[in-house]
C-alpha positions as CSV (number, residue, x, y, z in Angstrom):
1,M,-54.9,-20.6,78.1
2,K,-55.1,-21.2,81.9
3,K,-53.3,-24.6,82.4
4,V,-50.7,-26.2,80.2
5,M,-49.7,-29.8,80.2
6,V,-46.1,-30.4,79.4
7,A,-45.8,-33.6,77.4
8,N,-42.1,-34.0,78.0
9,R,-39.4,-34.4,80.7
10,G,-36.0,-33.2,82.0
11,E,-34.7,-29.8,81.5
12,I,-37.0,-28.8,78.6
13,A,-40.0,-29.6,81.0
14,V,-38.4,-27.5,83.6
15,R,-37.9,-24.6,81.1
16,I,-41.7,-24.7,80.1
17,I,-42.8,-25.0,83.5
18,R,-40.9,-21.9,84.6
19,A,-42.3,-20.1,81.4
20,C,-45.8,-21.0,82.6
21,R,-45.1,-19.3,86.0
22,D,-43.8,-16.2,84.1
23,H,-46.8,-16.2,81.8
24,G,-49.4,-16.5,84.6
25,V,-50.7,-20.0,83.7
26,A,-50.7,-23.3,85.7
27,S,-48.5,-26.2,84.7
28,V,-49.1,-29.9,84.7
29,A,-46.3,-32.6,84.4
30,V,-46.5,-36.0,83.4
31,F,-43.7,-38.6,84.3
32,A,-42.5,-42.1,83.6
33,D,-41.7,-44.4,86.5
34,A,-38.1,-43.5,86.3
35,D,-38.8,-39.8,86.6
36,A,-41.0,-39.9,89.7
37,D,-38.3,-38.0,91.7
38,A,-37.2,-35.7,88.9
39,L,-36.9,-31.9,89.3
40,F,-39.6,-31.1,86.7
41,V,-42.1,-33.2,88.6
42,S,-41.6,-31.3,91.9
43,L,-41.7,-27.8,90.1
44,A,-45.0,-28.3,88.3
45,D,-48.2,-27.1,89.9
46,E,-49.5,-30.7,89.3
47,A,-48.0,-34.0,88.3
48,Y,-49.5,-37.3,87.0
49,A,-47.9,-40.6,86.6
50,L,-47.8,-42.2,83.1
51,D,-47.6,-45.6,84.6
52,G,-44.8,-46.9,82.3
53,L,-41.1,-47.3,82.3
54,S,-40.1,-47.1,78.7
55,P,-40.5,-44.2,76.2
56,K,-43.1,-46.2,74.3
57,D,-45.3,-46.8,77.5
58,S,-45.0,-43.1,78.8
59,Y,-44.1,-40.1,76.9
60,L,-44.9,-41.6,73.6
61,D,-48.1,-42.9,74.6
62,V,-50.8,-40.5,73.0
63,E,-53.9,-42.1,74.6
64,K,-52.3,-41.6,78.1
65,L,-51.2,-38.1,77.5
66,I,-54.7,-37.1,76.3
67,A,-56.3,-38.8,79.1
68,I,-54.2,-37.0,81.7
69,A,-54.7,-33.6,80.0
70,R,-58.6,-34.2,80.3
71,R,-58.3,-35.5,83.8
72,S,-56.2,-32.6,85.1
73,G,-58.2,-30.0,83.3
74,A,-55.5,-28.6,81.2
75,D,-56.5,-26.6,78.2
76,A,-53.3,-26.5,76.3
77,V,-50.3,-29.0,75.6
78,H,-46.8,-28.0,75.0
79,P,-44.7,-30.9,73.5
80,G,-41.3,-29.6,74.1
81,Y,-38.7,-31.1,71.7
82,G,-38.2,-34.8,71.0
83,F,-40.7,-37.5,71.8
84,L,-44.0,-36.3,70.1
85,S,-43.1,-32.7,69.5
86,E,-43.2,-33.3,65.8
87,N,-45.7,-36.0,65.5
88,A,-48.6,-34.8,63.6
89,T,-51.0,-37.6,64.9
90,F,-50.4,-36.3,68.6
91,A,-51.1,-32.7,67.4
92,K,-54.3,-33.8,65.8
93,A,-55.3,-35.7,68.9
94,V,-54.7,-32.7,71.0
95,V,-56.9,-30.6,68.7
96,A,-59.6,-33.3,68.7
97,A,-59.6,-33.2,72.4
98,D,-60.6,-29.5,72.2
99,L,-57.1,-28.5,73.7
100,T,-54.9,-25.8,72.4
101,W,-51.7,-27.3,70.7
102,I,-48.7,-25.0,71.2
103,G,-47.0,-25.7,68.0
104,P,-47.5,-25.5,64.2
105,D,-50.8,-26.9,62.7
106,P,-50.7,-30.7,62.3
107,A,-50.8,-30.2,58.4
108,T,-47.7,-28.2,58.5
109,I,-45.9,-30.7,60.7
110,E,-46.8,-33.3,58.2
111,A,-45.7,-31.4,55.2
112,L,-42.4,-30.3,56.9
113,G,-41.8,-33.3,58.9
114,D,-41.6,-35.3,55.7
115,K,-38.1,-34.3,54.6
116,L,-38.9,-35.1,51.0
117,K,-42.0,-32.7,51.0
118,A,-39.9,-30.1,52.7
119,R,-37.2,-30.3,49.9
120,E,-39.8,-29.8,47.4
121,I,-41.0,-26.7,49.2
122,A,-37.5,-25.5,49.4
123,R,-37.0,-26.2,45.7
124,K,-40.2,-24.3,44.7
125,V,-39.2,-21.2,46.6
126,G,-35.7,-21.2,45.2
127,A,-33.8,-22.2,48.4
128,P,-30.3,-23.5,47.8
129,L,-30.3,-27.3,47.6
130,V,-27.8,-30.1,46.8
131,A,-28.9,-33.2,44.7
132,G,-31.0,-35.7,46.4
133,S,-33.2,-38.8,45.7
134,D,-36.7,-38.0,44.1
135,G,-38.3,-40.0,47.0
136,A,-37.8,-42.6,49.6
137,L,-35.5,-45.4,48.4
138,S,-36.9,-49.0,48.5
139,D,-33.6,-50.5,49.6
140,A,-29.8,-50.0,50.0
141,A,-29.3,-51.0,46.4
142,D,-30.8,-47.8,45.3
143,A,-28.7,-45.8,47.6
144,L,-25.6,-47.4,45.9
145,V,-26.9,-46.3,42.6
146,F,-27.3,-42.8,43.7
147,A,-23.8,-42.8,45.3
148,R,-22.2,-44.0,42.0
149,R,-24.1,-41.4,40.0
150,F,-23.4,-38.2,42.3
151,G,-20.4,-39.4,44.1
152,L,-19.5,-39.7,47.8
153,P,-20.1,-38.8,50.6
154,I,-23.8,-39.3,50.7
155,A,-26.1,-38.6,53.6
156,I,-28.7,-41.3,54.4
157,K,-31.7,-39.7,56.1
158,A,-35.0,-40.8,57.7
159,A,-37.7,-39.1,55.7
160,H,-39.6,-38.6,59.0
161,G,-36.7,-38.0,61.2
162,G,-34.9,-35.2,63.0
163,G,-32.4,-34.5,65.7
164,G,-29.6,-36.5,64.1
165,R,-31.4,-39.7,64.6
166,G,-31.9,-42.0,61.5
167,M,-29.1,-40.1,59.6
168,K,-25.8,-41.8,58.5
169,I,-23.1,-40.4,56.4
170,A,-21.5,-43.0,53.9
171,R,-18.0,-42.1,52.6
172,H,-17.2,-45.4,51.0
173,L,-19.2,-47.7,48.8
174,D,-18.7,-50.7,50.9
175,E,-20.5,-49.1,53.9
176,V,-23.7,-47.7,52.1
177,E,-25.6,-51.0,52.6
178,E,-25.2,-51.3,56.4
179,M,-25.5,-47.5,56.9
180,F,-28.8,-47.6,55.1
181,N,-30.1,-50.4,57.0
182,S,-28.9,-48.9,60.2
183,A,-30.6,-45.6,59.4
184,T,-33.8,-47.6,58.7
185,R,-33.7,-49.4,62.0
186,E,-32.8,-46.2,63.9
187,A,-35.7,-44.4,62.1
188,I,-38.2,-47.2,63.1
189,A,-37.1,-47.1,66.6
190,A,-37.2,-43.3,67.1
191,F,-40.0,-42.2,64.9
192,G,-42.1,-45.4,64.0
193,R,-41.3,-45.1,60.3
194,G,-38.2,-46.3,58.4
195,E,-38.5,-44.6,55.0
196,C,-35.0,-43.1,54.0
197,Y,-33.9,-41.0,51.3
198,V,-30.3,-39.9,50.3
199,E,-28.7,-36.6,49.1
200,Q,-25.2,-35.4,48.4
201,F,-23.3,-34.5,51.6
202,L,-21.2,-31.4,51.6
203,D,-17.9,-32.7,53.2
204,R,-16.6,-30.9,56.3
205,P,-19.6,-28.5,56.3
206,R,-20.7,-26.1,59.0
207,H,-24.2,-26.4,60.3
208,I,-26.1,-23.1,60.3
209,E,-29.7,-22.6,61.2
210,A,-32.3,-19.9,61.4
211,Q,-34.8,-19.4,64.3
212,V,-38.2,-18.5,63.0
213,L,-41.4,-17.2,64.8
214,A,-44.7,-17.0,62.9
215,D,-48.0,-15.7,64.0
216,R,-51.6,-16.1,62.6
217,H,-51.5,-12.4,61.2
218,G,-49.1,-13.1,58.4
219,T,-45.9,-12.1,60.1
220,V,-42.9,-14.6,59.6
221,L,-40.0,-13.3,61.6
222,V,-36.4,-14.6,61.3
223,V,-35.2,-14.2,64.8
224,G,-31.6,-14.7,64.0
225,T,-29.0,-17.4,63.0
226,R,-27.1,-20.1,64.9
227,D,-24.0,-22.2,64.4
228,C,-24.4,-25.8,65.5
229,S,-21.4,-27.3,63.8
230,L,-19.8,-28.9,66.9
231,Q,-21.5,-32.4,66.9
232,R,-20.9,-36.0,67.6
233,R,-22.9,-38.9,66.1
234,N,-24.7,-36.1,64.1
235,Q,-26.1,-34.6,67.4
236,K,-25.0,-31.1,68.5
237,L,-22.9,-30.3,71.6
238,V,-22.1,-26.7,71.3
239,E,-24.3,-23.9,69.6
240,E,-23.8,-20.3,69.4
241,A,-25.7,-17.1,68.2
242,P,-25.4,-15.3,66.0
243,A,-23.6,-17.7,63.7
244,P,-20.1,-16.3,63.6
245,F,-17.9,-15.9,60.5
246,L,-20.7,-15.6,57.9
247,S,-20.6,-12.9,55.2
248,D,-23.5,-10.5,54.9
249,E,-24.5,-12.2,51.6
250,Q,-24.5,-15.6,53.3
251,R,-26.6,-14.3,56.2
252,D,-29.1,-12.8,53.7
253,V,-29.5,-16.0,51.7
254,I,-30.1,-18.0,54.8
255,H,-32.6,-15.5,56.2
256,K,-34.5,-15.1,52.9
257,A,-34.7,-19.0,52.4
258,A,-35.9,-19.5,55.9
259,R,-38.5,-16.9,55.6
260,D,-39.8,-18.1,52.2
261,I,-40.0,-21.7,53.2
262,C,-42.0,-21.0,56.3
263,T,-44.3,-18.6,54.4
264,A,-44.9,-21.1,51.7
265,A,-45.6,-23.9,54.2
266,G,-48.1,-21.7,56.2
267,Y,-46.0,-21.9,59.2
268,V,-47.2,-20.7,62.7
269,G,-45.3,-20.9,65.9
270,A,-41.6,-21.4,66.6
271,G,-39.5,-23.4,64.2
272,T,-36.0,-23.8,62.9
273,V,-34.8,-24.0,59.2
274,E,-31.4,-25.7,59.0
275,F,-28.7,-25.4,56.4
276,L,-25.2,-26.9,55.6
277,L,-22.3,-24.5,54.6
278,S,-19.5,-26.1,52.9
279,S,-15.9,-24.8,53.2
280,D,-16.1,-23.3,49.7
281,G,-19.2,-21.3,50.5
282,V,-21.9,-23.6,49.1
283,I,-25.1,-23.4,51.1
284,S,-27.7,-26.1,51.0
285,F,-31.2,-26.4,52.8
286,L,-31.1,-29.3,55.3
287,E,-34.6,-29.6,56.9
288,V,-37.1,-27.8,59.1
289,N,-37.6,-28.6,62.6
290,T,-41.2,-27.9,63.7
291,R,-40.7,-27.4,67.3
292,L,-38.6,-25.6,69.8
293,Q,-35.0,-26.4,69.4
294,V,-32.7,-27.5,72.4
295,E,-30.4,-24.5,71.5
296,H,-33.0,-21.9,71.7
297,P,-31.6,-20.2,74.7
298,V,-28.7,-18.6,72.8
299,S,-31.3,-16.9,70.5
300,E,-33.1,-15.7,73.5
301,E,-29.9,-14.3,75.0
302,T,-29.0,-12.3,71.8
303,T,-32.5,-11.0,71.3
304,G,-34.2,-10.5,74.6
305,L,-37.1,-12.8,73.5
306,D,-38.6,-15.5,75.6
307,L,-39.3,-18.0,72.8
308,V,-41.5,-20.2,74.9
309,I,-43.7,-17.3,76.0
310,E,-43.8,-16.2,72.3
311,Q,-45.1,-19.8,71.7
312,F,-47.9,-19.3,74.2
313,R,-48.8,-15.9,72.7
314,I,-48.9,-17.2,69.2
315,A,-51.1,-20.1,70.4
316,E,-53.5,-17.6,72.0
317,G,-53.8,-15.8,68.8
318,H,-51.6,-12.6,69.6
319,A,-49.4,-10.9,67.1
320,L,-45.6,-11.0,67.3
321,P,-43.9,-8.0,68.9
322,F,-41.8,-7.1,66.0
323,A,-42.4,-6.9,62.2
324,E,-38.6,-7.0,61.8
325,M,-36.0,-8.2,64.2
326,P,-33.7,-5.6,65.6
327,E,-29.9,-6.4,65.3
328,P,-28.7,-9.1,67.8
329,R,-27.1,-7.9,70.9
330,G,-23.8,-9.5,72.0
331,H,-22.9,-13.2,71.5
332,A,-24.2,-16.3,73.4
333,I,-22.9,-19.9,73.5
334,E,-24.6,-23.0,74.7
335,F,-22.9,-26.1,75.9
336,R,-24.9,-29.2,76.2
337,I,-24.2,-31.1,79.4
338,N,-24.7,-34.7,78.5
339,I,-23.9,-37.8,80.8
340,E,-21.5,-39.3,78.4
341,D,-17.9,-40.4,78.6
342,P,-15.9,-38.5,75.8
343,V,-12.9,-40.9,76.4
344,R,-15.1,-43.8,75.3
345,G,-16.5,-42.3,72.1
346,F,-19.2,-40.4,74.0
347,L,-20.9,-43.4,75.4
348,P,-24.0,-42.5,77.4
349,F,-24.0,-43.5,80.9
350,A,-26.9,-44.0,83.5
351,G,-26.5,-43.6,87.2
352,R,-26.9,-41.2,90.1
353,I,-25.4,-37.7,90.1
354,T,-23.9,-37.6,93.5
355,R,-22.7,-33.9,93.1
356,F,-24.1,-31.3,90.7
357,S,-22.4,-27.9,91.3
358,P,-23.0,-25.6,88.4
359,P,-21.4,-22.1,87.9
360,S,-23.0,-18.7,88.3
361,G,-22.1,-15.1,87.9
362,P,-22.6,-12.4,85.3
363,G,-23.7,-13.6,81.9
364,V,-24.2,-17.3,83.0
365,R,-27.5,-19.1,82.6
366,L,-28.2,-22.7,83.5
367,D,-31.2,-24.8,82.1
368,T,-31.2,-28.0,84.0
369,G,-33.3,-30.9,84.7
370,V,-31.2,-32.4,87.5
371,A,-29.5,-31.6,90.8
372,S,-27.3,-33.3,93.3
373,G,-28.9,-36.7,94.0
374,S,-30.8,-36.9,90.6
375,A,-30.9,-40.2,88.9
376,V,-30.2,-40.4,85.1
377,P,-32.4,-43.2,83.7
378,P,-30.8,-45.4,80.9
379,M,-34.0,-45.4,78.6
380,F,-33.9,-41.5,77.8
381,D,-31.7,-39.0,76.2
382,S,-28.3,-38.3,78.0
383,L,-28.8,-34.6,78.0
384,V,-29.3,-33.3,81.7
385,A,-28.7,-29.5,81.5
386,K,-27.4,-26.7,79.3
387,L,-24.8,-24.0,80.1
388,I,-25.4,-20.8,78.3
389,V,-22.9,-17.8,78.5
390,W,-23.6,-14.4,77.1
391,A,-21.0,-11.5,76.5
392,P,-20.8,-8.4,74.4
393,D,-18.7,-10.2,71.7
394,R,-17.5,-13.8,70.8
395,N,-14.0,-13.6,72.5
396,K,-15.5,-12.3,75.7
397,A,-18.1,-15.1,75.6
398,I,-15.4,-17.6,75.2
399,A,-13.5,-16.1,78.0
400,R,-16.6,-16.2,80.3
401,A,-17.3,-19.8,79.1
402,R,-13.8,-20.7,80.2
403,R,-14.4,-19.3,83.8
404,A,-17.7,-21.0,83.9
405,M,-16.5,-24.4,82.9
406,A,-13.8,-24.2,85.5
407,E,-16.5,-23.9,88.2
408,F,-18.7,-26.6,87.0
409,E,-18.4,-29.9,88.8
410,I,-20.4,-33.1,88.3
411,D,-19.6,-36.2,90.4
412,G,-21.1,-39.7,90.3
413,V,-21.2,-40.2,86.6
414,P,-19.1,-39.2,83.6
415,S,-20.0,-36.0,81.7
416,V,-18.9,-34.1,78.7
417,L,-17.4,-31.3,80.9
418,P,-13.8,-32.2,80.2
419,F,-14.5,-32.1,76.4
420,H,-16.1,-28.7,76.6
421,R,-12.9,-27.4,78.6
422,A,-10.8,-28.9,75.9
423,V,-12.7,-27.2,73.1
424,L,-12.6,-23.9,74.7
425,A,-8.8,-24.1,74.6
426,H,-8.6,-25.4,71.0
427,P,-7.6,-22.8,68.4
428,D,-10.0,-24.3,65.8
429,F,-12.9,-23.2,67.9
430,A,-11.5,-20.3,70.0
431,G,-9.2,-18.8,67.3
432,S,-9.6,-15.9,64.9
433,D,-9.8,-18.7,62.0
434,F,-13.1,-20.9,62.8
435,R,-12.2,-24.3,61.5
436,V,-15.0,-26.4,63.3
437,H,-17.2,-28.5,61.1
438,T,-19.8,-31.3,61.7
439,R,-17.1,-34.0,61.7
440,W,-14.4,-32.1,63.6
441,I,-14.6,-34.3,66.6
442,E,-14.2,-37.4,64.7
443,T,-11.4,-36.0,62.2
444,D,-9.6,-33.0,63.9
445,F,-10.0,-32.9,67.6
446,A,-7.0,-34.6,69.3
447,G,-7.3,-33.2,72.7
448,H,-6.2,-35.3,75.7
449,L,-9.1,-36.1,78.1
450,D,-8.7,-37.8,81.3
451,A,-10.8,-40.8,82.2
452,Q,-13.7,-40.1,84.4
453,Q,-15.5,-42.1,87.1
454,R,-17.5,-44.9,85.6
455,P,-19.9,-46.2,88.3
456,E,-22.1,-49.2,88.2
457,P,-25.5,-48.3,86.8
458,E,-28.4,-48.4,89.0
459,D,-31.2,-50.7,88.2
460,C,-34.5,-49.2,87.2
461,E,-36.9,-50.0,90.1
462,E,-39.7,-52.2,89.3
463,M,-43.2,-50.6,90.3
464,F,-46.2,-52.4,91.8
465,T,-49.6,-51.2,90.8
466,G,-52.4,-51.7,93.1
467,H,-55.7,-50.0,94.4
468,V,-56.7,-48.5,97.6
469,E,-60.1,-46.9,98.9
470,I,-59.9,-43.4,100.1
471,D,-63.1,-41.8,101.3
472,G,-65.1,-44.4,99.3
473,K,-63.1,-43.6,96.1
474,R,-61.0,-46.4,94.4
475,V,-57.5,-44.7,93.9
476,A,-54.6,-46.2,92.0
477,L,-51.4,-46.7,94.0
478,R,-47.9,-47.3,92.6
479,L,-45.0,-48.3,94.8
480,P,-41.5,-49.6,94.4
481,V,-41.3,-53.3,94.7
482,T,-38.4,-52.9,97.2
483,F,-40.4,-50.8,99.5
484,L,-43.3,-53.4,99.5
485,A,-40.6,-56.1,100.2
486,L,-39.7,-54.2,103.2
487,L,-43.3,-54.4,104.5
488,G,-43.2,-58.0,104.0
489,R,-45.6,-58.2,101.1
490,R,-45.0,-60.0,98.0
491,A,-45.9,-57.9,95.1
492,G,-45.2,-60.5,92.4
493,P,-42.0,-61.8,90.8
494,A,-39.7,-59.0,89.9
495,E,-37.6,-59.4,86.7
496,E,-34.4,-61.2,87.3
497,K,-31.4,-58.9,87.5
498,P,-28.9,-59.2,84.7
499,K,-26.0,-61.5,85.6
500,K,-22.6,-59.9,85.6
501,V,-19.5,-62.1,85.3
502,E,-16.8,-59.5,85.1
503,S,-14.1,-61.9,86.1
504,D,-15.0,-64.3,83.2
505,E,-12.6,-63.3,80.4
506,T,-14.9,-64.9,77.8
507,A,-17.9,-62.7,78.8
508,L,-19.1,-60.2,76.2
509,L,-20.5,-57.3,78.2
510,A,-23.0,-54.5,77.3
511,P,-20.9,-51.4,77.0
512,V,-24.0,-49.2,77.8
513,P,-27.4,-49.7,79.1
514,G,-30.1,-50.0,76.4
515,N,-32.0,-52.3,74.0
516,L,-30.1,-55.1,72.3
517,V,-31.4,-54.2,68.8
518,H,-30.1,-57.3,66.9
519,W,-27.2,-59.7,66.4
520,T,-25.1,-59.5,63.4
521,V,-23.6,-62.9,63.8
522,A,-25.3,-66.2,64.4
523,D,-24.9,-68.2,67.6
524,G,-21.9,-70.5,67.3
525,D,-20.2,-68.4,64.6
526,H,-16.4,-67.8,64.8
527,V,-15.7,-64.1,65.1
528,E,-12.5,-62.2,64.9
529,K,-11.3,-59.5,67.3
530,G,-13.0,-56.1,66.5
531,T,-15.9,-57.7,64.6
532,V,-19.2,-55.9,65.1
533,V,-21.4,-58.7,66.6
534,A,-24.4,-56.7,67.8
535,M,-26.2,-53.4,67.9
536,M,-27.5,-51.6,71.0
537,D,-29.9,-48.7,71.1
538,A,-28.5,-46.7,73.8
539,M,-30.4,-43.5,74.8
540,K,-31.8,-43.3,71.2
541,M,-28.6,-44.0,69.3
542,E,-27.2,-47.1,67.9
543,T,-24.0,-48.3,69.5
544,N,-21.8,-51.2,68.1
545,V,-20.8,-54.1,70.2
546,S,-17.5,-55.5,69.1
547,A,-15.8,-58.6,69.9
548,P,-12.8,-58.0,72.3
549,H,-10.9,-61.1,71.1
550,A,-11.4,-64.0,68.5
551,G,-13.4,-67.1,69.1
552,I,-16.7,-68.8,68.9
553,L,-19.5,-66.6,70.0
554,T,-22.4,-68.2,72.3
555,I,-25.4,-65.8,72.5
556,A,-26.6,-65.3,76.1
557,A,-29.0,-62.3,75.7
558,E,-32.0,-62.2,73.3
559,A,-32.4,-59.6,70.7
560,G,-35.1,-57.0,71.6
561,S,-34.2,-57.3,75.4
562,F,-33.2,-54.4,77.5
563,Q,-29.8,-54.8,79.0
564,Q,-28.0,-53.0,81.8
565,A,-24.5,-51.8,81.3
566,G,-22.2,-54.7,82.3
567,A,-24.8,-57.4,81.6
568,V,-23.5,-60.5,79.9
569,L,-24.5,-60.5,76.3
570,A,-22.6,-63.5,75.0
571,H,-19.5,-65.6,75.6
572,I,-16.7,-65.8,73.3
573,R,-14.5,-68.8,73.8
574,P,-11.5,-70.4,71.8
575,A,-12.7,-72.7,69.2
576,S,-11.4,-75.9,70.9
577,E,-13.0,-75.0,74.3
578,A,-16.3,-73.8,72.7
579,L,-16.7,-77.0,70.8
580,S,-16.0,-79.1,73.8
581,S,-18.5,-77.3,75.9
582,T,-21.4,-77.4,73.4
583,P,-24.1,-80.0,74.4
584,K,-24.9,-82.7,72.0
585,G,-28.1,-82.1,70.0
586,R,-28.2,-78.3,70.7
587,V,-29.8,-76.3,68.0
588,R,-28.1,-72.9,67.5
589,P,-30.5,-70.2,66.7
590,E,-30.1,-67.9,63.9
591,A,-29.0,-64.4,64.3
592,S,-31.8,-61.7,64.5
593,K,-31.3,-59.6,61.4
């Protein structure tokens, strides 16, 4: 390989670009409109615009990505994580374009990306498994049948999902239907397919995973384990390696199952096999992620391997450096730095980081996609950086993490830093008796967190596309509409800015920037205080919009539209006022289901 196109953004794009430098190959960045000034764009050897604002029109557009790879002269593609990293269609398109795909073979992605097929592979090799549906369920009624037969809680999962998206945990029968439908919607939005299956859910489990590397010479190497139990909304916040508080027998079971599953699937490249571990010691296979994980740095810190460079070497046909992994050295903990407000249920925010002052010193690593002045766009994931600490043992790593977190400062937008500081002081995490599980934040964490600055979100700047002639060649030109306005040139009508009526007590405002997925009530319905009236897709996760008070709801924003935080979605007026203000002959539209 001589030139690698990075089909991703943010901190993982920076990580891969740096690995390209270390490996002696050139890097090509691709960027959406909102990322034009992002750190990864400036670090790459070359950068090309995707001419789009939304994920669908940029990082998920296969044709654009392949066209840029050809245009740039790249001979390989690294997909990072998220977006198209586990998309077999994209992998096939890369291979068909005579480019090197830095990842598992497309057929393997298909087999293991289908969670039902992955379960079948796990069953055949004897990996531990809880009961699950035989295939994708046709509707929520089938999920209810399963729940009544095997008991609650149950996990509803997207068959083609991953990363916690399209996954819901139902603990009561009366919530199975809505959670099944919600998982289906989330799966369609994130992965383009909505098939879901169900399985028994081990209550209060730990999330344990095994990092795997496999080459084309028959070696399948289990690099080590990680604990990723500290999660919110089924997405990880803190990860550590090696997974602490495991018996030798449990570690052996996880290593063997991970190796056997990947061997049976003909796996090549870096991947992760995930398991749940119940409080009474029951282990169950969860899924295989056919990509590099967000939390890969903790495995790197405890093994000395550069997993991205190993991905490069495997794609080039080289053998792995070990037949068996040596014992891990020391302990590493990773803290995901998300632009979210823990006080408000970890709601994601968009805005501009006015100050980004990370820690440094012995044993401290920072993987970041931002710096002071960077913008956090509303249409992408809220993860902007990762703080990784290493020390000779877990207690020393926790002490070092406390020091690092005390130094870390982010201004301009809310972040999860206060939560991480609270976790490091909590005996459930930092004590000798590890009591963290995947729902610990929702059920056990009771730390007091101070409210943070919640700025007005910045509007995403509309871009004008035109063409200019340079040395006889026609060249595409993209400029912000506001810039053209300064030049006195009209570039076409810009989208109307969302109206904010913050002084209007009847206004129902968007709690986060994102897509208004659907209304759960109809225009003109009477709603009670606390009723969930709409669903928003905020940074790839569904967020409920609830009525702040009772009254008659009048819809002001259409389902399917993008809304800034603070935009007026509807008005909720007292019944008498609402009836008197409704024009005669008005037809109330039905809710979008």
